[in-house]
N, C-alpha and C positions, 0 to 999 in steps of 0.2 A: 504494500500500500504506500509505503514511503517513497518508492521509486515513482509511482504515479503522481504523487504530490510534488515531487522534485522535478521530474522531467516532462510531465504533461503529455504523454503519448496520445496519438490519435485513437489507439485501441490497445487492448491487452487480449491475449488468447490463452485460455486455460486448457491444459492438456490432461484430462482424465484421471481416473482412479481417485475421486474426490472423497469418498466415504462420508457423505453428508448426513449429519444428524438433524439439520434444519434446512429449509430451502436455500438454494445457492446464493440468492441476493442478500441474505442475512450476513454472509461473510464479507460482503463488499460494499456495505452501506456507506463507508467513508469516501468511496470513489464514484459512486453512482452519479451520473451527470457530468463527471469530469472527463470521462473517456468511454469509448465503446467497449463492451465486454462480450467476447465471443468464447465459445468453448467447444471441445470435442470430447465425447465420453470415452472412458476407458473400459476395459473388460470387467473390472471390479465394480463399476457403477451399476451393474445389474445383479449383483450378489444378494441384495436385500430389497424388499418392497419399499422400505422407507428411503433408501438411497436413490432408488429409481424415481420415486415420486418427487423427492426433494430436488432432483435435477430436471427431469423432463416436464414437471409441472410448476417450475419456478417462474419468477417474473422474467428470467432470461431465456425461457424456453425457445423463443423466437430467434435467438442468436446461436443456435446449435449449428456448428459448421460441418457435422458429419454428412458426407456426400453432398456438400454444398460449396459454393465459391463466393467470396466476397472481395470487392476491390477496395483497397485502403490506399489512398494516394495513388502512387504509380505501381503498387504491388497488387498482385492477384493471389489471394490465399485460398488454397483448396483444403478442405477438411477430409482427409483420407484416414479413416480408422479401420480397425478390424477386430473382430472378436473371434479368437480361435478356441474352439472347445474340442479338446482331444477326444472326448467320448463320442462326439458326433463325427468328426473327420477321420478318426482312427479308432473305430470301435473295437478293434481286436485284430488278431492276426488274419491276414488275407490268405485264403487257401491257395495252394500251389497249382490247383487245377489238374 
C-alpha cells in the first residue's frame, strides 16, 4: 500500500492465491480510488467456498483479468492463469494398450 501512496501507479495487478477471509476490497481500502486494481486468481483461491466468494463476489469482481486483456497506457496486459488439478489431468497410470 505504501508503494501506491508513494509512486501513484496507474494500476496494480494482484496475482492469486489470496486466501481471503473477507472480501478482496477490504484489504485495499486505503488505495481505492487512487489506482486501478486488477487481479488474476490462483489455484488456491478455489480451495474454500469463503475464499471463492470473497474474491469472485467482491467489489473488484469486474477487474478479474483471467482470460481477459486490459490496456494500461501503452501496455496491453493479458491475464493468463491456469489451474492444474492432477487428479483430473493425470488420474492414474495410463494402460500400455
